[in-house]
N, C-alpha and C positions, 0 to 999 in steps of 0.2 A: 730569733736571738740576733742581737746586733753585734757589731764588732767591738772589741775592747778598745777603750780610749787609750791612746798613747800619750804619755807625758801628763803634765798637770793641766787641768782645765783652767784657763784664765778667767777670772771673775769678769762679769759683764761690766762694761764701762758705759757711762752716759755719752751721748753724742756731744761733740764739741763744735762740729762744723755742720752747718745747714746744707741742704741739697744745692743751694745756689752758691756755695763756697764761702759764705759769711760765718762769723762766730755765732754760736747759739747765745741766747740771753744769759744762761748760767756761765758759759765760758767767758763772755764779755765781763760779767761781774767779777769772776776770778782774776781776769787780766787786769781789771781796774785795781783790785786789791793788791796784786803783785806789783803793779806800776807804783802805786802809792807807797808800798813798803820800801821800794828802792829809791824813791824820789826823796832823798834825805833832806834837801833844802826846801822841799814843798813848793817848787816853782812851776809845777805841772810839766816838767821836761826832765829827761834823763841825760845828764852829762856823760862824757866818756868814763869818768870815774864811777858814776852810778851804774852805768851799763856794765862795766867790768865787775862791780860788786854782784850784780845779777848773774853774770856769766860764771863767776867763781862759785856762787851758791849752787848753780845747776851743774857745773862741770868739774867737780872734784878740785876746786881751787884754781882752775885754769881760766885766765881772762880771755877776752876776745883778742885775736891777733890784729895787727894793724890793718891787714887786708880785709878782715871781717868787719872791723869798724868802718873802714872806707866804703864797703858795700852797703852797710846799714845806712850811712849818710847819703849814699847815692840813690838807693832804691826805695827808701821809706821816708815818711813825712818827718821833717826836721824843721827847726826854726832857723833864723838867720845866723845863729851861733852854732849850727850843726848839732843841736841838742834834740834828741828824739822826743817827739810829742806823744801823747797817749795814742792818738790815731796811728802814728808810725809804729809804736810798740805793738798795737793790735794787728797792724798789717804784717809785721815781722812774725808774730806768733801764729797768725792764720796761715801765712805762707808756709811756715815750717810744718804746721798741723796738716796741711793738704798734701805736702810732699813726703814728710817723715813723721807720721802720727806717733810712732813709738818714742821718738825723741821728745816730743811734747809731753807725753804721759810720764816719761822718766823725769823731765824737768818739774812737772807738777808734783810728782811724788816727792822729789827732793825738797820742794818748797812747802810740803806739808799737806797736800791734797790727796784725797782718796779717789776711787773710781766713780764716785758720785759727785765729785767736785766739792766735797765737804772738807773744810780745813780741820786737820787733826794736829793739835799743838805738839804732841809728842813726836810726830814725824818731822816737824820743821824746826826743832830747837837748834840744830846746827846752822840752819839757814838764817834764822831770825836773830841769833846771837853771834853771828859770824864775826871773827876778829877783823874782817875787812869791810864791815859795814861802815859807810862814811859817818863821821861825827858832824853834828851841826856846828857851824862856826862859833856860835855863842858858847856852846858847851866846851869846845876845845879851848877857846879864849879863857874861859873860867878856870879850866884845869891848868893852863899855862901860867895864868896870873897867880894861882895858889902856889905853884912850884916856885915861881920867881920870888914871891914874898917870903916863902920859907927859906930859900937860899940866902936872900939878902939879910934875913934876921940872924942867920947862923945859930939859931936856937934849936938844939936837938929835939926838944919837945914839939916845936912848930913843924919841923921836918917830919917827925914821926906822925903828927896829926895829918899832914898831907898824904903821907904813905897810907895811913889807915883809911882816909877818905877815898883815895884812888883805888885801893884794894877792894873796896866794897861798893863802889859806884856801879851804875847800870852798864857802863862801858868798860868795866875792868878787864875784859878779854880783848879789847881793841888793841891793835898793834901799837898805835901811838901812845896809849895809856901805859901799855907794858914797857915801852921805852922810857917814858917819864919815870915810872917806878924804878926801873933798873938804874937810871941816872941818879935818882935820889938815894938809893941804897948804897952807892959807892962811897 
């Protein structure tokens, strides 16, 4: 007879780091998906704003500190504008995974991945619909122009139409859209 197991047995997780310290193919695929999700302007780089959206999604709404952002720019691959490249993002996550694997698994879980690196939509709804996800400039300009036109018209039905549009749009939970809505309702 064996000893009784103490505590809960943790489900087996797939490997994310190879023996040589590099990312497994599956982990690299997930990192690409995460990178693309937070690269709001689709320029293949993460700005400080985009990095902080990633940090907030993983860390209960807490962005990177100025020191952490400085370390990222110093130690990982960035472009001439200090924006993190995919290679730099992968380096960042592999470094964390080698030194603090539990932190990486917590981040993956918060971003909607299970122990097999499968994406589970129900787990990531808060991360993917975060009120802090960056808006694309064109979409923000569209919202601002709608608000401006409604205000200039002074037509209550036009204002109500914009309120209805913003209340049901895909970005309705975004903090900027919420501010526009509260300004219109005054």
